[in-house]
LUMSEZA-71024 format. One record per residue (C-alpha): residue number from 1; x, y, z. Coordinates in Angstrom, 3 decimals, always signed. Example, Ala and Ser with C-alpha at 12.3 -4.5 7.8 and 13.67 -1.06 7.14 Angstrom:
// residues 2
+------+----------+----------+----------+
: resi :        X :        Y :        Z :
+------+----------+----------+----------+
:    1 :  +12.300 :   -4.500 :   +7.800 :
:    2 :  +13.670 :   -1.060 :   +7.140 :
+------+----------+----------+----------+
***
This chain:
// residues 440
+------+----------+----------+----------+
: resi :        X :        Y :        Z :
+------+----------+----------+----------+
:    1 : +100.087 : +120.018 :  +90.227 :
:    2 :  +97.335 : +121.811 :  +88.396 :
:    3 :  +94.776 : +122.498 :  +91.118 :
:    4 :  +91.468 : +124.325 :  +90.789 :
:    5 :  +91.444 : +127.823 :  +92.246 :
:    6 :  +89.303 : +127.991 :  +95.389 :
:    7 :  +87.416 : +131.205 :  +94.578 :
:    8 :  +85.970 : +129.901 :  +91.335 :
:    9 :  +85.462 : +126.462 :  +92.856 :
:   10 :  +83.468 : +127.702 :  +95.835 :
:   11 :  +80.937 : +129.434 :  +93.632 :
:   12 :  +80.628 : +126.388 :  +91.404 :
:   13 :  +80.191 : +124.094 :  +94.393 :
:   14 :  +77.461 : +126.306 :  +95.825 :
:   15 :  +75.553 : +126.285 :  +92.546 :
:   16 :  +75.999 : +122.531 :  +92.066 :
:   17 :  +74.807 : +121.787 :  +95.583 :
:   18 :  +71.621 : +123.790 :  +95.150 :
:   19 :  +70.864 : +122.313 :  +91.749 :
:   20 :  +71.521 : +118.736 :  +92.832 :
:   21 :  +69.516 : +119.147 :  +96.007 :
:   22 :  +66.571 : +120.350 :  +93.973 :
:   23 :  +66.777 : +117.322 :  +91.653 :
:   24 :  +65.586 : +119.513 :  +88.804 :
:   25 :  +62.514 : +120.602 :  +90.737 :
:   26 :  +60.658 : +117.320 :  +90.371 :
:   27 :  +59.372 : +114.884 :  +92.951 :
:   28 :  +59.223 : +111.138 :  +93.000 :
:   29 :  +56.076 : +109.287 :  +92.196 :
:   30 :  +55.233 : +105.760 :  +93.338 :
:   31 :  +53.650 : +104.866 :  +89.991 :
:   32 :  +54.782 : +101.551 :  +88.559 :
:   33 :  +56.312 : +102.728 :  +85.289 :
:   34 :  +56.680 : +105.743 :  +83.062 :
:   35 :  +54.870 : +106.638 :  +79.881 :
:   36 :  +55.392 : +104.508 :  +76.810 :
:   37 :  +57.386 : +107.152 :  +74.902 :
:   38 :  +61.171 : +107.023 :  +75.095 :
:   39 :  +63.102 : +109.785 :  +76.841 :
:   40 :  +66.343 : +111.329 :  +75.588 :
:   41 :  +69.119 : +112.776 :  +77.734 :
:   42 :  +71.428 : +115.281 :  +76.055 :
:   43 :  +74.277 : +115.792 :  +78.512 :
:   44 :  +78.018 : +116.331 :  +78.720 :
:   45 :  +81.124 : +115.266 :  +80.625 :
:   46 :  +83.475 : +118.115 :  +81.394 :
:   47 :  +86.728 : +118.960 :  +83.117 :
:   48 :  +87.239 : +120.886 :  +80.060 :
:   49 :  +85.501 : +118.569 :  +77.558 :
:   50 :  +86.245 : +114.872 :  +78.148 :
:   51 :  +85.948 : +113.106 :  +74.814 :
:   52 :  +85.794 : +109.386 :  +74.158 :
:   53 :  +84.333 : +108.603 :  +77.586 :
:   54 :  +81.784 : +105.838 :  +78.103 :
:   55 :  +78.552 : +107.079 :  +79.704 :
:   56 :  +76.122 : +104.518 :  +81.145 :
:   57 :  +72.803 : +104.918 :  +82.943 :
:   58 :  +71.948 : +102.949 :  +86.083 :
:   59 :  +68.626 : +102.629 :  +87.890 :
:   60 :  +68.722 : +101.495 :  +91.522 :
:   61 :  +72.290 : +100.278 :  +90.980 :
:   62 :  +71.580 :  +98.181 :  +87.879 :
:   63 :  +72.307 :  +99.007 :  +84.254 :
:   64 :  +69.325 : +100.317 :  +82.337 :
:   65 :  +68.769 :  +98.176 :  +79.245 :
:   66 :  +67.359 :  +98.825 :  +75.816 :
:   67 :  +66.409 :  +95.346 :  +74.776 :
:   68 :  +69.482 :  +93.357 :  +75.830 :
:   69 :  +71.907 :  +96.265 :  +75.436 :
:   70 :  +72.971 :  +98.690 :  +78.178 :
:   71 :  +71.867 : +102.286 :  +77.740 :
:   72 :  +75.317 : +103.747 :  +77.146 :
:   73 :  +76.933 : +106.324 :  +74.861 :
:   74 :  +80.370 : +107.695 :  +74.007 :
:   75 :  +81.147 : +111.388 :  +74.394 :
:   76 :  +82.143 : +113.363 :  +71.298 :
:   77 :  +85.038 : +115.816 :  +70.909 :
:   78 :  +83.090 : +118.416 :  +72.909 :
:   79 :  +82.293 : +115.971 :  +75.732 :
:   80 :  +78.618 : +115.708 :  +74.710 :
:   81 :  +76.595 : +112.511 :  +74.820 :
:   82 :  +73.050 : +111.374 :  +74.029 :
:   83 :  +71.227 : +108.567 :  +75.840 :
:   84 :  +67.850 : +107.182 :  +74.873 :
:   85 :  +65.795 : +105.551 :  +77.643 :
:   86 :  +63.215 : +103.132 :  +76.217 :
:   87 :  +59.600 : +103.833 :  +77.057 :
:   88 :  +58.331 : +101.822 :  +80.000 :
:   89 :  +61.807 : +100.511 :  +80.747 :
:   90 :  +62.306 : +102.355 :  +84.046 :
:   91 :  +59.883 : +102.825 :  +86.924 :
:   92 :  +59.054 : +106.359 :  +87.954 :
:   93 :  +60.492 : +105.937 :  +91.450 :
:   94 :  +63.741 : +104.322 :  +90.274 :
:   95 :  +66.761 : +106.427 :  +91.206 :
:   96 :  +69.146 : +107.159 :  +88.330 :
:   97 :  +72.932 : +107.395 :  +88.361 :
:   98 :  +75.303 : +108.211 :  +85.527 :
:   99 :  +78.687 : +106.436 :  +85.622 :
:  100 :  +81.412 : +107.640 :  +83.273 :
:  101 :  +84.676 : +105.859 :  +82.503 :
:  102 :  +87.587 : +106.721 :  +80.260 :
:  103 :  +90.342 : +104.112 :  +80.124 :
:  104 :  +91.038 : +102.678 :  +83.551 :
:  105 :  +92.109 : +105.976 :  +85.091 :
:  106 :  +89.199 : +108.383 :  +84.818 :
:  107 :  +85.866 : +107.545 :  +86.413 :
:  108 :  +83.185 : +110.132 :  +87.211 :
:  109 :  +79.583 : +109.993 :  +88.369 :
:  110 :  +76.419 : +111.965 :  +88.908 :
:  111 :  +73.244 : +111.220 :  +90.842 :
:  112 :  +70.550 : +112.713 :  +88.597 :
:  113 :  +67.352 : +111.923 :  +90.507 :
:  114 :  +64.401 : +109.623 :  +90.007 :
:  115 :  +62.960 : +108.809 :  +86.616 :
:  116 :  +60.000 : +110.985 :  +87.569 :
:  117 :  +62.387 : +113.892 :  +88.225 :
:  118 :  +63.799 : +113.343 :  +84.758 :
:  119 :  +60.355 : +113.362 :  +83.162 :
:  120 :  +59.303 : +116.475 :  +85.067 :
:  121 :  +62.379 : +118.314 :  +83.777 :
:  122 :  +62.069 : +117.051 :  +80.186 :
:  123 :  +60.633 : +119.110 :  +77.349 :
:  124 :  +59.022 : +117.021 :  +74.631 :
:  125 :  +60.671 : +113.935 :  +76.176 :
:  126 :  +64.154 : +115.498 :  +75.905 :
:  127 :  +66.165 : +116.670 :  +78.906 :
:  128 :  +69.376 : +118.711 :  +78.816 :
:  129 :  +71.657 : +120.315 :  +81.396 :
:  130 :  +69.581 : +123.489 :  +81.162 :
:  131 :  +66.610 : +121.478 :  +82.412 :
:  132 :  +68.433 : +119.157 :  +84.847 :
:  133 :  +72.017 : +120.273 :  +85.657 :
:  134 :  +73.052 : +116.849 :  +87.000 :
:  135 :  +73.180 : +115.391 :  +83.470 :
:  136 :  +76.347 : +117.453 :  +83.029 :
:  137 :  +78.884 : +115.231 :  +84.803 :
:  138 :  +81.839 : +117.042 :  +86.389 :
:  139 :  +84.407 : +116.769 :  +89.164 :
:  140 :  +81.828 : +118.510 :  +91.383 :
:  141 :  +79.029 : +116.016 :  +90.755 :
:  142 :  +81.561 : +113.218 :  +91.297 :
:  143 :  +82.692 : +114.708 :  +94.613 :
:  144 :  +79.091 : +114.977 :  +95.823 :
:  145 :  +78.467 : +111.421 :  +94.652 :
:  146 :  +81.496 : +110.080 :  +96.557 :
:  147 :  +80.495 : +111.819 :  +99.783 :
:  148 :  +77.087 : +110.132 :  +99.989 :
:  149 :  +77.401 : +106.911 :  +97.915 :
:  150 :  +76.651 : +103.656 :  +99.681 :
:  151 :  +78.896 : +100.625 :  +99.959 :
:  152 :  +77.443 :  +99.356 :  +96.668 :
:  153 :  +79.084 : +102.281 :  +94.867 :
:  154 :  +75.800 : +103.945 :  +93.914 :
:  155 :  +73.568 : +106.696 :  +95.281 :
:  156 :  +69.914 : +106.021 :  +96.091 :
:  157 :  +67.185 : +108.552 :  +96.832 :
:  158 :  +67.690 : +108.480 : +100.621 :
:  159 :  +71.438 : +108.986 : +100.240 :
:  160 :  +70.850 : +111.770 :  +97.750 :
:  161 :  +69.016 : +113.743 : +100.419 :
:  162 :  +72.363 : +114.048 : +102.190 :
:  163 :  +73.919 : +115.950 :  +99.303 :
:  164 :  +72.434 : +119.257 : +100.399 :
:  165 :  +73.911 : +118.723 : +103.855 :
:  166 :  +77.464 : +118.064 : +102.644 :
:  167 :  +79.780 : +120.968 : +103.361 :
:  168 :  +80.824 : +123.015 : +100.352 :
:  169 :  +84.329 : +122.832 : +101.763 :
:  170 :  +84.412 : +119.011 : +101.610 :
:  171 :  +83.003 : +118.964 :  +98.094 :
:  172 :  +85.640 : +121.515 :  +97.159 :
:  173 :  +88.527 : +119.425 :  +98.476 :
:  174 :  +87.422 : +116.233 :  +96.740 :
:  175 :  +86.550 : +117.928 :  +93.451 :
:  176 :  +89.988 : +119.564 :  +93.486 :
:  177 :  +91.619 : +116.162 :  +93.963 :
:  178 :  +89.661 : +114.790 :  +91.010 :
:  179 :  +90.589 : +117.750 :  +88.839 :
:  180 :  +94.275 : +117.476 :  +89.723 :
:  181 :  +94.164 : +113.780 :  +88.849 :
:  182 :  +92.644 : +114.447 :  +85.425 :
:  183 :  +94.598 : +117.606 :  +84.588 :
:  184 :  +97.968 : +116.769 :  +86.082 :
:  185 :  +99.106 : +114.101 :  +83.658 :
:  186 : +101.396 : +111.265 :  +84.699 :
:  187 : +102.995 : +113.200 :  +87.547 :
:  188 :  +99.719 : +113.771 :  +89.376 :
:  189 :  +97.902 : +110.650 :  +88.308 :
:  190 :  +98.093 : +107.698 :  +90.706 :
:  191 :  +99.744 : +109.852 :  +93.365 :
:  192 :  +97.024 : +108.900 :  +95.836 :
:  193 :  +97.397 : +105.146 :  +95.550 :
:  194 :  +93.845 : +104.604 :  +94.226 :
:  195 :  +92.840 : +102.953 :  +90.980 :
:  196 :  +90.714 : +105.712 :  +89.442 :
:  197 :  +89.259 : +109.139 :  +90.141 :
:  198 :  +86.070 : +107.893 :  +91.756 :
:  199 :  +87.982 : +105.481 :  +93.997 :
:  200 :  +90.260 : +108.362 :  +94.952 :
:  201 :  +87.230 : +110.526 :  +95.716 :
:  202 :  +85.829 : +107.791 :  +97.942 :
:  203 :  +89.177 : +107.462 :  +99.762 :
:  204 :  +89.293 : +111.223 : +100.240 :
:  205 :  +85.708 : +111.253 : +101.527 :
:  206 :  +86.766 : +108.721 : +104.172 :
:  207 :  +89.766 : +110.890 : +104.980 :
:  208 :  +87.529 : +113.916 : +105.440 :
:  209 :  +85.146 : +111.940 : +107.632 :
:  210 :  +88.063 : +110.899 : +109.818 :
:  211 :  +89.682 : +114.356 : +109.588 :
:  212 :  +92.840 : +112.668 : +108.315 :
:  213 :  +95.468 : +115.311 : +107.559 :
:  214 :  +92.697 : +117.802 : +106.746 :
:  215 :  +91.828 : +121.014 : +108.535 :
:  216 :  +88.712 : +123.136 : +108.235 :
:  217 :  +89.438 : +126.697 : +107.263 :
:  218 :  +92.067 : +125.954 : +104.629 :
:  219 :  +91.255 : +126.429 : +100.957 :
:  220 :  +90.187 : +123.318 :  +99.027 :
:  221 :  +93.290 : +123.343 :  +96.835 :
:  222 :  +95.583 : +123.642 :  +99.888 :
:  223 :  +93.802 : +120.782 : +101.631 :
:  224 :  +93.887 : +118.702 :  +98.467 :
:  225 :  +97.640 : +119.183 :  +98.206 :
:  226 :  +98.078 : +118.388 : +101.905 :
:  227 :  +96.010 : +115.238 : +101.509 :
:  228 :  +98.029 : +114.006 :  +98.532 :
:  229 : +101.315 : +114.798 : +100.258 :
:  230 : +100.219 : +112.938 : +103.391 :
:  231 :  +99.212 : +109.939 : +101.281 :
:  232 : +102.615 : +110.014 :  +99.597 :
:  233 : +104.478 : +110.195 : +102.919 :
:  234 : +102.442 : +107.278 : +104.273 :
:  235 : +103.230 : +105.315 : +101.141 :
:  236 : +107.009 : +105.840 : +101.341 :
:  237 : +107.604 : +105.495 : +105.077 :
:  238 : +108.436 : +101.996 : +106.264 :
:  239 : +108.492 : +100.589 : +102.736 :
:  240 : +111.242 :  +98.689 : +100.947 :
:  241 : +111.843 :  +98.965 :  +97.215 :
:  242 : +113.798 :  +96.671 :  +94.902 :
:  243 : +115.291 :  +97.928 :  +91.661 :
:  244 : +114.924 :  +95.833 :  +88.494 :
:  245 : +113.058 :  +92.941 :  +90.069 :
:  246 : +114.414 :  +90.506 :  +87.480 :
:  247 : +117.860 :  +90.914 :  +89.002 :
:  248 : +117.051 :  +92.542 :  +92.343 :
:  249 : +120.398 :  +94.296 :  +92.284 :
:  250 : +119.506 :  +97.197 :  +94.597 :
:  251 : +117.310 :  +97.485 :  +97.679 :
:  252 : +116.241 : +100.741 :  +99.346 :
:  253 : +114.387 : +100.864 : +102.682 :
:  254 : +112.803 : +103.987 : +104.191 :
:  255 : +112.251 : +104.338 : +107.940 :
:  256 : +110.267 : +106.993 : +109.805 :
:  257 : +112.158 : +110.013 : +111.138 :
:  258 : +111.367 : +112.692 : +113.673 :
:  259 : +109.003 : +114.399 : +111.219 :
:  260 : +106.634 : +112.719 : +108.746 :
:  261 : +108.717 : +113.543 : +105.677 :
:  262 : +112.155 : +112.569 : +107.004 :
:  263 : +113.771 : +109.349 : +108.110 :
:  264 : +116.591 : +106.840 : +107.921 :
:  265 : +117.333 : +105.112 : +104.640 :
:  266 : +119.209 : +101.860 : +104.119 :
:  267 : +120.614 : +101.196 : +100.659 :
:  268 : +122.132 :  +97.987 :  +99.346 :
:  269 : +123.414 :  +98.339 :  +95.815 :
:  270 : +126.268 :  +98.601 :  +93.389 :
:  271 : +128.888 :  +96.166 :  +92.179 :
:  272 : +130.039 :  +94.804 :  +94.511 :
:  273 : +127.011 :  +95.559 :  +96.701 :
:  274 : +127.528 :  +98.193 :  +99.378 :
:  275 : +125.329 :  +98.528 : +102.444 :
:  276 : +124.899 : +102.184 : +103.344 :
:  277 : +122.820 : +103.966 : +105.985 :
:  278 : +121.877 : +107.613 : +105.742 :
:  279 : +118.908 : +109.966 : +105.866 :
:  280 : +116.079 : +110.846 : +103.517 :
:  281 : +113.798 : +113.854 : +103.097 :
:  282 : +110.705 : +114.227 : +100.948 :
:  283 : +110.061 : +117.489 :  +99.089 :
:  284 : +106.441 : +117.557 :  +97.933 :
:  285 : +106.688 : +121.135 :  +96.640 :
:  286 : +108.378 : +119.851 :  +93.506 :
:  287 : +106.550 : +118.224 :  +90.600 :
:  288 : +107.075 : +115.344 :  +90.707 :
:  289 : +107.929 : +115.125 :  +94.428 :
:  290 : +111.554 : +114.275 :  +95.159 :
:  291 : +113.152 : +112.199 :  +97.898 :
:  292 : +116.730 : +113.235 :  +98.646 :
:  293 : +119.080 : +110.661 : +100.149 :
:  294 : +122.274 : +111.489 : +102.024 :
:  295 : +124.604 : +108.712 : +103.154 :
:  296 : +128.229 : +107.696 : +103.341 :
:  297 : +128.262 : +106.110 :  +99.903 :
:  298 : +125.258 : +107.881 :  +98.369 :
:  299 : +125.373 : +111.644 :  +98.848 :
:  300 : +122.573 : +113.965 :  +97.755 :
:  301 : +121.076 : +111.338 :  +95.497 :
:  302 : +117.448 : +111.752 :  +94.482 :
:  303 : +114.427 : +109.580 :  +93.880 :
:  304 : +111.684 : +111.176 :  +91.803 :
:  305 : +108.261 : +109.903 :  +92.796 :
:  306 : +106.250 : +109.745 :  +89.587 :
:  307 : +103.304 : +107.482 :  +90.205 :
:  308 : +101.526 : +105.081 :  +92.504 :
:  309 :  +98.624 : +102.675 :  +92.234 :
:  310 :  +99.694 :  +99.651 :  +90.186 :
:  311 :  +97.866 :  +96.670 :  +91.655 :
:  312 : +100.617 :  +94.355 :  +90.414 :
:  313 : +102.927 :  +96.083 :  +92.858 :
:  314 : +100.640 :  +95.502 :  +95.824 :
:  315 :  +99.022 :  +98.917 :  +95.800 :
:  316 : +102.011 : +100.947 :  +94.651 :
:  317 : +103.729 : +101.542 :  +91.368 :
:  318 : +106.825 : +103.214 :  +89.958 :
:  319 : +109.447 : +105.482 :  +91.372 :
:  320 : +112.475 : +106.445 :  +89.373 :
:  321 : +115.848 : +106.583 :  +91.034 :
:  322 : +119.089 : +108.447 :  +90.572 :
:  323 : +121.744 : +107.078 :  +92.909 :
:  324 : +125.481 : +107.190 :  +92.268 :
:  325 : +125.837 : +103.407 :  +92.024 :
:  326 : +122.700 : +102.958 :  +89.909 :
:  327 : +121.869 : +103.821 :  +86.332 :
:  328 : +119.225 : +106.532 :  +85.757 :
:  329 : +116.392 : +106.032 :  +85.191 :
:  330 : +115.650 : +102.690 :  +86.768 :
:  331 : +112.370 : +101.445 :  +88.141 :
:  332 : +112.034 : +100.586 :  +91.810 :
:  333 : +109.058 :  +98.462 :  +92.756 :
:  334 : +107.710 :  +98.178 :  +96.248 :
:  335 : +108.081 :  +94.843 :  +97.962 :
:  336 : +105.142 :  +92.873 :  +99.346 :
:  337 : +105.304 :  +92.162 : +103.080 :
:  338 : +106.219 :  +88.603 : +104.000 :
:  339 : +103.863 :  +86.896 : +106.437 :
:  340 : +104.890 :  +84.047 : +108.726 :
:  341 : +102.574 :  +81.626 : +106.910 :
:  342 : +104.608 :  +82.100 : +103.712 :
:  343 : +107.486 :  +80.014 : +105.059 :
:  344 : +106.670 :  +78.524 : +108.451 :
:  345 : +107.141 :  +74.751 : +108.244 :
:  346 : +107.937 :  +74.945 : +104.540 :
:  347 : +110.884 :  +74.512 : +102.186 :
:  348 : +111.601 :  +76.943 :  +99.360 :
:  349 : +113.625 :  +75.733 :  +96.392 :
:  350 : +115.326 :  +77.463 :  +93.476 :
:  351 : +117.250 :  +75.131 :  +91.120 :
:  352 : +119.378 :  +73.074 :  +93.526 :
:  353 : +119.258 :  +75.632 :  +96.316 :
:  354 : +116.776 :  +75.125 :  +99.119 :
:  355 : +116.008 :  +76.545 : +102.530 :
:  356 : +113.867 :  +74.790 : +105.133 :
:  357 : +112.042 :  +76.978 : +107.656 :
:  358 : +110.940 :  +75.046 : +110.732 :
:  359 : +107.792 :  +76.120 : +112.535 :
:  360 : +109.812 :  +76.629 : +115.729 :
:  361 : +111.800 :  +79.488 : +114.137 :
:  362 : +114.902 :  +77.484 : +113.185 :
:  363 : +115.911 :  +76.108 : +109.822 :
:  364 : +118.489 :  +74.770 : +107.388 :
:  365 : +119.953 :  +76.676 : +104.432 :
:  366 : +121.221 :  +74.205 : +101.822 :
:  367 : +122.306 :  +77.060 :  +99.554 :
:  368 : +124.786 :  +78.413 : +102.108 :
:  369 : +128.557 :  +77.960 : +102.303 :
:  370 : +128.541 :  +74.433 : +103.707 :
:  371 : +127.797 :  +71.447 : +101.489 :
:  372 : +125.804 :  +69.951 : +104.349 :
:  373 : +123.807 :  +73.128 : +104.834 :
:  374 : +124.071 :  +76.067 : +107.198 :
:  375 : +122.064 :  +76.016 : +110.386 :
:  376 : +119.574 :  +78.848 : +110.775 :
:  377 : +119.558 :  +79.539 : +114.485 :
:  378 : +116.483 :  +81.742 : +114.118 :
:  379 : +114.273 :  +83.279 : +111.495 :
:  380 : +111.482 :  +85.817 : +111.764 :
:  381 : +109.368 :  +88.228 : +109.773 :
:  382 : +110.138 :  +91.805 : +110.771 :
:  383 : +107.531 :  +94.497 : +111.368 :
:  384 : +108.212 :  +95.891 : +107.904 :
:  385 : +107.576 :  +92.500 : +106.283 :
:  386 : +111.169 :  +91.467 : +105.583 :
:  387 : +112.373 :  +87.919 : +106.205 :
:  388 : +115.399 :  +87.799 : +108.524 :
:  389 : +117.387 :  +84.586 : +108.960 :
:  390 : +120.267 :  +84.524 : +111.459 :
:  391 : +122.948 :  +82.014 : +110.479 :
:  392 : +125.478 :  +83.066 : +113.102 :
:  393 : +126.008 :  +79.454 : +114.200 :
:  394 : +127.352 :  +78.487 : +110.766 :
:  395 : +130.210 :  +79.323 : +108.423 :
:  396 : +130.333 :  +83.051 : +107.942 :
:  397 : +128.192 :  +84.575 : +110.641 :
:  398 : +125.738 :  +85.981 : +108.096 :
:  399 : +122.342 :  +87.502 : +108.678 :
:  400 : +120.269 :  +87.082 : +105.540 :
:  401 : +117.495 :  +89.458 : +104.520 :
:  402 : +114.850 :  +88.680 : +101.920 :
:  403 : +112.173 :  +90.946 : +100.395 :
:  404 : +109.103 :  +89.492 :  +98.711 :
:  405 : +108.264 :  +90.611 :  +95.161 :
:  406 : +105.505 :  +88.185 :  +94.144 :
:  407 : +103.389 :  +85.565 :  +95.890 :
:  408 : +101.539 :  +82.752 :  +94.133 :
:  409 :  +99.870 :  +79.530 :  +95.261 :
:  410 : +103.128 :  +77.559 :  +95.383 :
:  411 : +105.840 :  +80.069 :  +94.486 :
:  412 : +107.533 :  +83.038 :  +96.131 :
:  413 : +109.691 :  +85.489 :  +94.215 :
:  414 : +112.067 :  +87.385 :  +96.450 :
:  415 : +115.329 :  +89.280 :  +96.401 :
:  416 : +117.763 :  +89.153 :  +99.277 :
:  417 : +121.219 :  +89.807 : +100.559 :
:  418 : +123.455 :  +88.808 : +103.470 :
:  419 : +125.567 :  +91.002 : +105.720 :
:  420 : +128.391 :  +90.261 : +108.113 :
:  421 : +127.341 :  +91.932 : +111.371 :
:  422 : +130.909 :  +92.420 : +112.562 :
:  423 : +131.898 :  +94.536 : +109.552 :
:  424 : +128.441 :  +95.636 : +108.344 :
:  425 : +129.461 :  +94.678 : +104.815 :
:  426 : +127.423 :  +92.856 : +102.186 :
:  427 : +128.320 :  +89.217 : +101.656 :
:  428 : +127.589 :  +88.052 :  +98.124 :
:  429 : +125.252 :  +89.570 :  +95.570 :
:  430 : +121.680 :  +90.839 :  +95.661 :
:  431 : +119.577 :  +88.630 :  +93.407 :
:  432 : +115.925 :  +87.841 :  +92.770 :
:  433 : +114.671 :  +84.320 :  +92.127 :
:  434 : +111.344 :  +82.526 :  +92.067 :
:  435 : +111.259 :  +79.728 :  +94.657 :
:  436 : +108.923 :  +76.745 :  +94.666 :
:  437 : +107.262 :  +76.273 :  +98.047 :
:  438 : +106.719 :  +72.783 :  +99.437 :
:  439 : +105.411 :  +71.561 : +102.773 :
:  440 : +107.320 :  +68.561 : +104.137 :
+------+----------+----------+----------+
***
C-alpha cells in the first residue's frame, strides 16, 4: 500500500491543527445575518490534486442554497474550486462545513468555521487558502473532521473546539488511512469494509477511541497498516464464501486458529465435490494480501484478497481464488448469516422440491431420497450462520449444510451440500437456488 511517510505527515498535522484551531483568526458573532454582498471561496481539494470532485457547502448541517440550488462546485484539473455564497443567505454564527465527493468511493470534509470567521478572513469578499487554510480540503482536514463530528455527520462550533485537543498521532493515523485508500487503487480501496473514505475515517476514529489494534508510540503509517490488517483478519475469520453464486459450486469456510491470522479451513468443491479440511494463513505484507490454504486435496493454494465493502454482499465484496479444483480467477462472495426466523415454522420451495422446518427443530425434506420425504430429526442455525439439518433417521444418513446468499421478503437464495458423516464425503452436488418461503 502507498502510505504517507510519518515525518512529513507529522509536520503537516501540526500545522493543520494550529490553523484549524484558529479558525482563520476570526470569532463568531451573534448577529442575525451577514452583509448583503456575496462572498466567494477559492479553495482546492488535494491528495495530489483531486479533479472532478463535487464540493458543497453546508451551514449547521444543511445545504447552503443560492435561490433553490445548492451552493456546490466541481473541482478542475488542478483540484481547484470556486463557491459563491449569496449575500444574506447565511447567518454570521452559522457553522460551515465543506463536504467533497468523487464517485461513491472518495468522500472528504473540512470544518471551516462560522460565516463570521469566513468574512473576517476574506479580502474584498474573497477568501482563499492563504486567508483560511481550511478551505483547502485534504486527508488531514478529513481526519480532524472524523475525530470530532457528531452523529449527524457534521461538525458544529462546539465540536470544532475539540479539534485542537485531538492528538496529532490520531490525526496522523486516520489521514494515512484516507491517503492509502485514495492512492492505493483497487488493491487498497475497500480493504477496510467501509463505503467511502469519510466512513472509513469515522470507523478508524472509533477504533482509536477504543484502542482497537492500535498502540501509541508507533508511527501513523505503521498503525494504519496494523489497523487495516486487523480489519481484514476480522473480516475473514469465521466467514464462509461461495464461489459463483449462480451455481454455488464451491464453498470455503475459515475458522479461527491459535493466532489471529491462522486457522482451519473447510473446502467443498470440484467435480465431483470433495470435502477437505486443512489450514489457512493470511499474509498481509503482500499487496494484495494473500491467504494460503494447505489441505489434503488443496495444497498451497492461494486466495488473493482484493477488495471489501460491497453492500450487496452484506458488508463484504470480492476475493479471487486459485485452488487446484477451481478455475482462476473466480469470484467468491461472502454468505449472509442465517437466522432462526428465516426458516422456523416455514416451508421453502424450489420448483417441486420443498423442505418444511418445524418450530420445534424437526422437519421434512421432500427433496431428499425418499418419495415420501426424508425426516429431519433436527435442524439448527450454527454460530457462524450456517443452516444444519440432520437427516440421520432417513435414507442416507446425510447432514445437510446450507449457506445463505440473498434474503428477500419471501425468498431465500442459498447454496448447500450434504455429507455422509461415516465417510466424511460429499453426497450430491453443491448448488444454489432461490427458494420461495411460505408459512403454513
